[in-house]
Every structure is written in C-alpha cells, then in structure tokens.
KEMARSE-92550 format. One record per residue (C-alpha): residue in three letters; x, y, z. Coordinates in pm, whole numbers, plus 32768, in hexadecimal, padded with zeros to 4 digits. Layout:
! residues N
ALAXYZ ...
***
This chain:
! residues 656
UNK8396819D8C0E UNK850A816A8BCB UNK863981EC8C83 UNK87AC81F28C3F UNK87DA80AA8CF7 UNK88587FA58BFE UNK885E7E2E8BE6 UNK899B7D628BB7 UNK89577D808A3F UNK89577EFC8A43 UNK87E07F2B8A2A UNK8714800B8B0C UNK86487F578C11 UNK84EF7FAC8C9A UNK8516808B8DCC UNK843F7FAD8EAC UNK85267E9E8F41 UNK841F7D8D8F24 UNK83D97DE28DB9 UNK854D7DF78D73 UNK85757C978DFB UNK845A7C198D1E UNK84F47CC68BF0 UNK86487C238C29 UNK85A87AD08C6C UNK85187ADB8B0C UNK866F7ABD8A6E UNK86D579A48B58 UNK859378EE8B03 UNK85CB791C898F UNK873278A089AD UNK86BA77668A5C UNK85A87723895D UNK869F7748883C UNK87BE768B88DE UNK87D7758C87BF UNK8770767286A0 UNK887A76B58594 UNK880778218582 UNK8811785486FD UNK8924795D8700 UNK88887A1F85E1 UNK87327A218682 UNK87C07A9087D0 UNK887C7BAA8722 UNK87397C1A867E UNK86837C0187CA UNK87887CE48867 UNK87487DE18753 UNK85CA7DDD8752 UNK85647D6788AF UNK85337EC48936 UNK84577F25880C UNK838B7DEC884A UNK836F7E3389BE UNK830A7F9E8989 UNK82047F3A8888 UNK816A7E38896F UNK81817F208A9A UNK80BB802989DE UNK7F8C7F4489C6 UNK7F9E7E138AA9 UNK80127DA48BFF UNK81757D648B90 UNK81C67C998CC6 UNK80C27B9A8C5A UNK81047B9E8AE2 UNK82807BB18ACC UNK82E77A468AFE UNK81C179C68A32 UNK822E7A9D890B UNK83957A298936 UNK832178BF8924 UNK825E790487E4 UNK839179A9874D UNK846C788187AB UNK83837785870B UNK8369785385CC UNK84E5786785B7 UNK850176F085E8 UNK840776BF84CC UNK84B977AC83DA UNK853E76E882AD UNK86B476F7826F UNK869577968116 UNK85C578B181A8 UNK86C378E082BF UNK87C1791381A7 UNK86D77A188111 UNK86CA7AC58264 UNK88447AE68263 UNK88417B788105 UNK87377C77815A UNK87E87CE0829A UNK89157D3F81C2 UNK88337E1180DC UNK87257EA081C0 UNK86C47FAB80C0 UNK866B7EAF7FAF UNK85087F357F96 UNK858380A07F85 UNK866D80697E60 UNK862B81067D09 UNK86397F9F7C8E UNK84FE7F4D7D53 UNK83BB7F397C8B UNK826E7EAA7CF8 UNK815B7DFB7C35 UNK80007DBF7CC2 UNK7F127CAF7C49 UNK7E057BBD7CAD UNK7E9D7A647C7D UNK7D6779D87BD2 UNK7D367B0A7AF4 UNK7EA77B097A97 UNK7EE279997A56 UNK7DCC78BA7ADF UNK7E91780B7BF1 UNK7FCD78347CBE UNK807C77437BD3 UNK8002781E7AB6 UNK80A2794F7B56 UNK81ED78957B60 UNK81D1785679EA UNK81D179CD79A2 UNK83067A367A63 UNK83B67A817919 UNK82B17B8E78D3 UNK82E67C2B7A29 UNK845D7C1479F4 UNK84417CCB78A8 UNK83927DEA795B UNK849F7DF17A67 UNK83B87D8D7B84 UNK84627D447CD2 UNK83307D467DB4 UNK81F07C877D67 UNK80B87CD17E30 UNK7FB57BC17DFD UNK7E637C3D7E72 UNK7DA17B787F7B UNK7DD37A057F41 UNK7DA1796D8099 UNK7C6378A180C8 UNK7B3B799180DB UNK79D679538149 UNK78E978B58050 UNK781879AD7F87 UNK78577B217FB0 UNK79B07B5A8041 UNK7A167CC57FF6 UNK7B077C5B7EE7 UNK7BAD7B5F7FCD UNK7BCE7C4380FD UNK7AD77B7381C6 UNK7BCD7A608223 UNK7B4B791782A9 UNK7C9E786A82CB UNK7DF1791882DA UNK7EAA77CF82AB UNK7E0477608169 UNK7DFE77DF8005 UNK7CC477FE7F33 UNK7C8776A37EA5 UNK7C6577217D41 UNK7DC277BC7D57 UNK7E7776907DE9 UNK7EFE762C7F3B UNK7FD976C28046 UNK80F475EC7FBB UNK80BB768C7E66 UNK80E377DE7F0F UNK823177737FA4 UNK82A676F17E50 UNK823F78377DAA UNK82FF78FC7EB1 UNK8436782C7E69 UNK840F78657CF1 UNK83E379DA7D27 UNK851779E97E04 UNK85E479397CF8 UNK85737A4D7C09 UNK85D07B5E7D06 UNK84637BB07D46 UNK83D77BDB7EA4 UNK82797B637EFC UNK81797C407FA7 UNK80317BBE8035 UNK7F0C7C6980DD UNK7ED57C21824C UNK7D917CAE82D6 UNK7DC47D1A843F UNK7C7E7DC78492 UNK7B887CAD8455 UNK7B437B4783EF UNK7A247AAB8331 UNK78F67A3D83F7 UNK794E78DE8379 UNK7AA778E38418 UNK7ADB77DD8526 UNK7AFB78EB8631 UNK79B0798885CD UNK78FF783985BB UNK797277E3871B UNK7914793C879B UNK77BC792186FC UNK778D77D487AC UNK77D2787688FB UNK79397810894D UNK79AE79218A40 UNK7B1A791189D4 UNK7AC27964886C UNK79AD7A5B88BB UNK7AC57B2D894F UNK7B6A7B3287F7 UNK7A517C15877D UNK798A7D4587E8 UNK78357CBA8842 UNK77207D7288FC UNK75DF7CE6898E UNK752E7E388974 UNK75447F508878 UNK759080668970 UNK770B803F8951 UNK7704802387D3 UNK7626815987CE UNK7729821A8896 UNK783F81B887A4 UNK776B81EA866C UNK7749836086B0 UNK78AD83988637 UNK78E582788546 UNK78F082B483CE UNK785981B482E0 UNK7951810B81F8 UNK784C80818108 UNK771381518146 UNK766080CB8011 UNK766B7F558059 UNK76EA7F3B81C0 UNK765E805D828C UNK76B2807083FC UNK77CC7FCA84BB UNK77177EBE8586 UNK76537D878525 UNK755D7CBC85F2 UNK75BB7B4B85F0 UNK74907A758648 UNK7556793E86A5 UNK764979F98786 UNK75247ACC87FE UNK75EF7C0C8803 UNK76657D328737 UNK77B57CFB868B UNK789D7E13861E UNK78AD7E0084A2 UNK79567F358411 UNK79617EC082A7 UNK784C7DC1826F UNK775D7CF48344 UNK782D7BBE82FC UNK797E7C5C835D UNK79A27C5384D8 UNK7A8F7D508573 UNK7B947CBE865A UNK7BCC7D2B87C0 UNK7D3C7D8C87C0 UNK7D257DEB892F UNK7D2C7C73896B UNK7E997BFC8963 UNK7E257AA888E5 UNK7DD87B528798 UNK7F3C7BD88790 UNK7FC37A7A87D4 UNK7EF079E986BB UNK7F7E7AE185C3 UNK80E57AA28629 UNK80A3793A85C5 UNK7FF4799D8481 UNK810C7A8A8418 UNK820F79808467 UNK8157786D83B0 UNK813D7937826E UNK829C79C9828B UNK831F786682A7 UNK8273781A815C UNK8344792A80BA UNK82717A6680D4 UNK83577B9680D1 UNK82637CB08116 UNK81147CC681C5 UNK801E7DCC8154 UNK7F707E1B829C UNK7E097E4D8230 UNK7D187F3482EC UNK7E2E7F8783E0 UNK7D9D80D78446 UNK7C65803384DB UNK7D057F4885DC UNK7CC38005871C UNK7B6C80738797 UNK7B37819C887A UNK79EE824188CE UNK79B983AA885E UNK7AAE837D873C UNK7A96830385D5 UNK7B4B81C6864A UNK7C5882058547 UNK7DC782668570 UNK7DC8822986E7 UNK7F2082288795 UNK7F0480B687EC UNK7F0A805F8678 UNK807380D18666 UNK80DA801A87A5 UNK80417ED8871D UNK80EA7F0285CB UNK82377F4A8671 UNK821D7E0F8743 UNK81BD7D398616 UNK82D77DC78543 UNK83DA7D968656 UNK836C7C2C8684 UNK838C7BED850E UNK84DF7C988501 UNK85567B9485FA UNK84AA7A6E854E UNK84D87AC983DE UNK859D7C078398 UNK85637BD88222 UNK83F97C3A8260 UNK83747D9E824F UNK82227E408292 UNK81517F1481A6 UNK80417FE4824A UNK7EEF7FFA81A1 UNK7E7B81378248 UNK7DA482088162 UNK7D8483278254 UNK7D9D84A1824D UNK7EF4851B81D8 UNK7F3885AE8330 UNK7F09845583CF UNK7FCA838C82CE UNK813583C08338 UNK80ED8321848B UNK80D281D083DC UNK824381EB8380 UNK8294826184DE UNK82A983AE858E UNK8328840786E9 UNK837582D587B9 UNK830481F3869B UNK83E18293858F UNK845F818484A6 UNK83CC80738584 UNK8276802B84EE UNK82327FEF837C UNK834A7FFC827C UNK826380648161 UNK8122812D814B UNK8044818E8028 UNK806282F77FB7 UNK7EED83137F77 UNK7F01848E7F5D UNK7FF384797E37 UNK7EFF839F7D71 UNK7DE284927DB6 UNK7EB185C27D5C UNK7F2C852C7C15 UNK7DCB84E37B9D UNK7D5A86367C1D UNK7E6786EE7B59 UNK7E2186277A1C UNK7CAF867F7A36 UNK7CDB87F37A74 UNK7E18882B79A9 UNK7E9888EE7AD3 UNK7FAE887D7BBE UNK7F8489827CCE UNK7EB588A77DB8 UNK7FA887867D88 UNK80CD88667DDC UNK801A88EA7F10 UNK7FB987917F91 UNK810686E57F4C UNK81CC880A7FD5 UNK811A87D58123 UNK81738662812D UNK823A86128263 UNK839185708259 UNK83A083FC829B UNK84AD832D834C UNK85D682F78265 UNK85BB817D828B UNK845681758204 UNK83B181B580B6 UNK8272822C8018 UNK81BE813D7F33 UNK8155820B7E05 UNK804A81A87D0E UNK7F5F822E7C05 UNK7E5581237C2F UNK7E0F80057D18 UNK7D017EFF7D4E UNK7C317FF87E17 UNK7B5F81257DC0 UNK7BEC82867DC3 UNK7B7783527EEC UNK7B9D84C17E9A UNK7C5E851C7FD5 UNK7C8D868B7F8C UNK7CED874180CA UNK7C10886E8115 UNK7D3A89448179 UNK7E0088EF803F UNK7CD5893B7F63 UNK7C9C8A8B800A UNK7E098AEA7FDE UNK7DE18ADA7E63 UNK7C8A8B7B7E5F UNK7BB18A457E47 UNK7A8289D37F0B UNK7ADF88737F74 UNK797E87E37F69 UNK793B88747E11 UNK7A8A87FF7D8F UNK7A5C869C7E10 UNK790D86937D61 UNK79B387177C24 UNK7AB886007C2A UNK79BA84E97C61 UNK78E185767B49 UNK7A0C85A47A60 UNK7A8B84407A8B UNK793283A57A68 UNK791984577918 UNK77EE8523798C UNK788E86717932 UNK788786F077CE UNK79E286DD7739 UNK7A5885C5781D UNK7AE88496776B UNK7AF683C878AD UNK7A21828E78C8 UNK7A0D823E7A3B UNK78E681F77B1E UNK786B82857C67 UNK78B181A57D92 UNK77F281E87ED4 UNK7779833A7F4C UNK77AD83D180A4 UNK76528402813C UNK769C855581D9 UNK779D85F580F0 UNK773585577FA8 UNK78A285067F5B UNK78B883F77E53 UNK79DD83117E11 UNK7A4482917CB9 UNK7A83813F7C1A UNK7B2E81067ACC UNK7C6F80897A2E UNK7D8F817979F3 UNK7D69815F7879 UNK7BF481A67884 UNK7C1C82C77978 UNK7D2F8359789D UNK7C498360776E UNK7CCB823976A4 UNK7B7D818476AC UNK7ABF82B5762E UNK7BBE82F27519 UNK7BA0818A74A1 UNK7A24819474B0 UNK7A2782D173DE UNK7B34825672F1 UNK7BED839B7329 UNK7D65837572F9 UNK7DB784D47373 UNK7CF9849674B8 UNK7DA6834574DC UNK7EFF83E574BF UNK7E9E84E375C7 UNK7E0A83D876AC UNK7F4482FF769B UNK801A843076E6 UNK7F358482780C UNK7F5C83217896 UNK80D68332786F UNK80E784887915 UNK802F83F77A40 UNK810D82C47A57 UNK824783977A2D UNK81E7846C7B59 UNK81A583337C29 UNK82F482987BCA UNK83B283E07BDD UNK833084497D31 UNK8406833D7DD4 UNK83B782267EC5 UNK834E80CF7E49 UNK827480FA7D11 UNK81657FFD7CBF UNK80DA7F987B6F UNK7F757F1E7B89 UNK7F407DEC7AAF UNK7EE17E44794A UNK7F377FB4795C UNK80797F69789F UNK7FAF7EF27772 UNK7E837FD87793 UNK7D777EEB7813 UNK7C237F97781B UNK7AF97F807903 UNK7A607E25790F UNK78E37E2E7936 UNK78CB7CB2793C UNK78D57CC07AB9 UNK775D7CFF7AA7 UNK772F7B957A3A UNK77C47B137B80 UNK76C67B267C9E UNK77E07B3A7D9E UNK786B7C727CF3 UNK773F7D187C53 UNK76F67E087D70 UNK785F7E807D8A UNK78D07F487C5C UNK7A3A7F447CCD UNK7A457E047C01 UNK7A297EEA7AD3 UNK7BA17F1F7AF0 UNK7BFC7DBD7B55 UNK7C007D1579FD UNK7CA07BCE7999 UNK7DF87BF07901 UNK7DD97BE47787 UNK7F0B7B1B7726 UNK7EB97B3175B4 UNK7EB87CA975DF UNK7FFD7C9976A7 UNK80957BD47588 UNK806E7D0C74AF UNK81477DE07596 UNK82667DF1749B UNK81897E4B7371 UNK81807FC87356 UNK80407FBB7288 UNK7F7B7F3873B4 UNK7F0A7FE174F5 UNK7FEA7F0575D2 UNK810A7F4B74E4 UNK80D780C17511 UNK80D080B2768F UNK81B17F937702 UNK82F680177667 UNK82BD816C7707 UNK827C80CD785C UNK83B97FFF782C UNK8483813577CE UNK840481E27908 UNK846280BD79E8 UNK85BA8096794E UNK85FD8209797C UNK859D81EC7AEB UNK868780CA7B28 UNK87AF81997AAB UNK877582C17B92 UNK880282BC7CF7 UNK873383F47D45 UNK85FB83187D40 UNK8669825B7E77 UNK854482717F6A UNK86148314807B UNK8635844D7FA3 UNK852B85567FDD UNK845F85CC7EB6 UNK843A87467EB0 UNK831487D07DEE UNK8344891F7D42 UNK82308A067CCB UNK827E8A867B6D UNK82188BD77AD5 UNK81268B1D79F4 UNK80228A6B7ACF UNK8000894E79D4 UNK816A88E47A12 UNK81F7884D7B50 UNK835C87EF7BA9 UNK83E386DE7C8D UNK854787027D0B UNK861085EB7DAC UNK876C86477E28 UNK887185347E39 UNK89F1853D7E5B UNK8A16847F7D12 UNK8941857B7C56 UNK87F8862B7C80 UNK86BD85C87BC7 UNK85D086D87B52 UNK848386727ABF UNK8387874A7A06 UNK822086EB79B5 UNK811C879D78E3 UNK7FD68720797C UNK7EFE87C37870 UNK7E8987557718 UNK7F10888D7670 UNK807189097629 UNK810089E7773B UNK82178AE8771D UNK82F88B6C7830 UNK842D8C467845 UNK85668B77781E UNK85F28C207953 UNK84E78B787A2C UNK856E8A2979B6 UNK86E38A7279B9 UNK86CD8B037B18 UNK867889A27B8D UNK875388D67AA3 UNK888689AF7A77 UNK892489E37920 UNK8999887F78DF UNK886587A5790E UNK885286507867 UNK870785C177EF UNK86D284607876 UNK856284357823 UNK84C084D276F0 UNK851F84977588 UNK85198609752E UNK864D86E17544 UNK865987FB7640 UNK86FD894875F8 UNK87318A43770F UNK87AF8B487616 UNK865A8BC575A2 UNK859A8CBF767B UNK846C8BDA76A2 UNK84298A6676B7 UNK82EA89BD7643 UNK8263888776EC UNK818687B67609 UNK803D872F7699 UNK8086864577BE UNK81FC8667777F UNK82ED85C17872 UNK845886307898 UNK8552858C7982 UNK86A586347993 UNK87DE85F67A5E UNK88BA87127ACE UNK89D187667BBD UNK8988889D7C8C 
***
C-alpha cells in the first residue's frame, strides 16, 4: 500500500517505515554497485522512474522485504554486462518510446530454419524483408529444446543456447546487430510457464535436489492434483490429456499443463523470478528487442479456478517489465495470452497495472472474426464482437494478424453470437466444418486440430492461402475461383492491417504458400497437424513475386501496396482507437480511425458477391470530399447507390 509520502526523488514510499527504509536502501545499493559504470547516472534515472512499479509488482506476489535487494543486485549486474552499442540503442528508443506503435511498424513471423536454414541464412535475406517494409522480425522458438518431441520448440532445455542446427548464441547476437543496422527489431519467444523435462532444473529436481524441486509443482500423492483437475481445462486433449504426469524417477506427480515433458514452473518461489531476470538480461544483452511471453496466462496456480488469468500473473509481469525497463529500456514485452476477449485487455494493463505490464498483446478475436466474416459473408457478428472490445492503454498496442504458427480456436463469445441471432455452439461447429472443407460449397482446405471432449469444439489448422480457397482453385484449375480466392485473402489482410496496432505477416502469406503435407514424413511432427501451415520458404517461388503471370506475382504486389498505404497514414498509429460501424448492408463493415491530421474510413465487403448500398450511408461517414488511398477504382459520391465488388476494400481519408 502506498501513501503520499515521497522519497527524495519524488516517488511515493511504502507506508510502513521499515519497508520504506528497505525501498530507499535499494537505490543506495544500486548506486554503490554501479559506482564505476559509465551508464551509472542513466540507470539510476531509470530506477527512479520504474522502482515503484518494480516494488509494487514484487509486493503483489512475494515477501518484498526479502526479494528487493536481491533483485536490485541482479539488475546492477545486468546493467554492468550491457554492451555499449546496446546502451546506445536504449538511448535511441527512450527518445522514441512509441516506435512499435508507429504506422511504419510492420512485423514478419517465421521459423528461422523454415525461412532460411540457419541464423546466418536469415541475415542473408534482409533485403527481402526490407523490400516488404518489415521493421519487426519474430523468429519462432530457436532456443535449445529437448531432444525428440518439443512442441515446436516450446519445450526449452537451455535458455542460453541456440538450436545447434541454427547456429550459436554468438550467431544470434550477430544477427541482431545486422537486423538493427537494417532498422529491424528482433523478437524471440521466452516460455515462462514451463521448461522441458531435460532442462537442468528439471534434471536436478528429478534427482531429488530440494532447491530445484521447489522450482516445480510436484506432489507425492494424487489427492492435490485431483482437487486442481476438477477445474482445469485440457490444452491438448487428443495427445496430452490431463494436467499432471507421474515421474517414476522423481517418484511424484508433476504439473504438466501442455505435455508430459513440459514441467510447469512454481512462480510462487522467488528463485524462479530471479532465474528469469537473469535469462531476460542475458538475451537482451545479445540484442533481443522484444520478448514474446509464451503461455503467460498459466503462470499462477490457484485451487478451484482454471489456473489461468490469475491476478498474480499481472503483478509478476509488471515486476519483470519494470526490471527490464531499468536494465534495457529498448526492450518491450509481447503477451501471448490466447484467452477470452473479456480477459485479454488485462495483459496490456488495467487498473493499477494500466500501461505497466506487456506493451503488445495478440488480438486473437480480430483473427477469428475476420475468418468468421469471410466464411459467412456477413459482418454483423464481427461488428458486435469488435464493438465490445475494451480500450487499451494509449502506450500499448494490439498485435494484429490473419494467420500465425498456431491453430485457430473458434473463440466465438456466446453473448456476441446471441446478439446477432446465432447459437454459439452451432456456429463454432459451422466454422470448423467450413474451414476444413467439410461443407458443400466451401473452398477452404484446412484440417481439424483437436476436439474439446465435452463441447466438441474443434480448432483448425491451415495456411492463409489454403483457408482462403487458393489451393482449391489451383487444384480445380479454375481461374474465376482463383481471382475470388486472392481477393478474399487480400480482404482479410487489409482488415488486419487497417484495424491498427502492429500487423504481422506470417511467412509465406505474401506469396501465397499453401498447406504443406510433408510434415507427415517427420516423426517428430506427424502427430501435430499444425505443421501443415509451417512450410519451408520457397525462395524460387518468392523469386517470381514481380511476375504478374505467377501466383506470387499476383499477391506480393498487392501486399506491398497495402503496407505502403499503411505507412503513409498517421491515423494508423496504434494509439488511435478503431471504431467499428455497422452498415445497412450486413455484408459490409466500416472501420473509422479519427486523427488530427485526417480521418481514415475503411470499407470491406466480406462476401463473394457484389453488394450495393445507398451512397448516403457512405458519405455520412466520409463527408463530401473523401480521397481514395487504397483501391484502384474511382469512387463517385454523386450517384444514389454504390456497389462494392466481391471482397472489395476501400480506404478513404477525409476531414470531418
């Protein structure tokens, strides 16, 4: 609890005199530890700014009197280890704290090996990323995983080593430097909820070392797991049912939310927090700019709950972020929290945590609603769901995307569905059937991934191009279907880019890469059909991107036009709220972004047929002097009606 009492540096102090003394001693201790450091004054200034956030985060979970000075010491050592060129980067980023919110910001997501073989190979393709306008590269899990099955790299065995086939940790640092020289920031995954059963901590715990057994949640009898299990969902019910695994060597039950070989960490133990301060610092000092905090929602366990989205998660994240703001202010956090829409905003900060936790969070609902609208040809549910989206802190940003490395979970909210006259369960089943191609008339070529044992809900795997119908059109040799499928893909990507936030391009979408069934030939991947949409980059195919007679040449220039339009529009700064407007024709939806330099009004026909509306319904939003900034067709507001061609996209600027 804080009062109005302030320190000599103008910050509020804890109300308890003893705690206040400990709080103040932290700065004195840091000053002493940094007495010969060239960045001493800068670090102390950052400490003055973020110390209270750090204290409050720790105090929400741990005995802050015991943890405070230890954390300060870890921060000091990390600052002493920070290379000079990265300290320069810190200064640059402090002067432009909204760099990731800018309309110039564009993300690209790839597996390093699938994209270019090795980390050195990635560096050799920076010209390609530069041509797209990429400023933010997310390389999927590349830290050393366990041998054999490893959940796509999310079962980490060593946080300080890179997969041997990709290179070394020094190669990672060199790649980061090369990216920085090309004005591209590097994002890496950091799994917080668990480690591989082959991680050093797990090996020591399995062998009975008490210190490391406390890093995990281990139970001699099944009575406690049984009590938790009553309320725990299953993440992978098909191949990893249950949330606990018996380990014969350790002779106990181990909490394993995701797979038997991924051991959940005990974040109630401050030693785990200390370990991750060191891990964050180590990787940040290699040049990592952003950490994608994987499985963040699962960190805290509490009986009689789903053990997701617990309050302690946000205190822990706040403390980690504050520590990194002091150590490396160039670094930001991206929350991987695929949770219900009503829970999502908390990962960007609400209440006492507003603007103090993650800087970025995935807008999973937007992805689901885009695919939903493209399947049904009706935008009413999308408008309903997005209209209910809560505001986020102005210093944060959504991460928007059409596809990612993961499956699509059809997170249709029951309330939203009911508001537009739909039964949510039936509609979720419709979407999974549509995108698997099970329904007559569907051109999608996805695959079912997992099935919820009680609800029957099925998730979906598949590349964006295959889900949009491009694969089916090519298989059928049908040019008219191919034109429609490409337009459908571009409509989806335009909504993702036009919604605002930081948009991501998933590797290969820009050239129309299809599903890759060759994953079935790899025994480590064969039982996980998410590898269907994790193909290798086809560089021969990418080389055709400027040939309009090829598929890449029909998609890449349109993606590039979309990105270049975004970069010119101040209204697409992430701090600007996107307002969703229901149009008289349910197949058309409008996004409005109001900015002092000019408003941006976007219209999308989500159906495969032409749609007509009264011109007045358009001009009432744009005013009489709108300028088209995205769409090659002219727009006349003089006629009484306007026709939107199938999957048409219009972006217009206007002063209202």
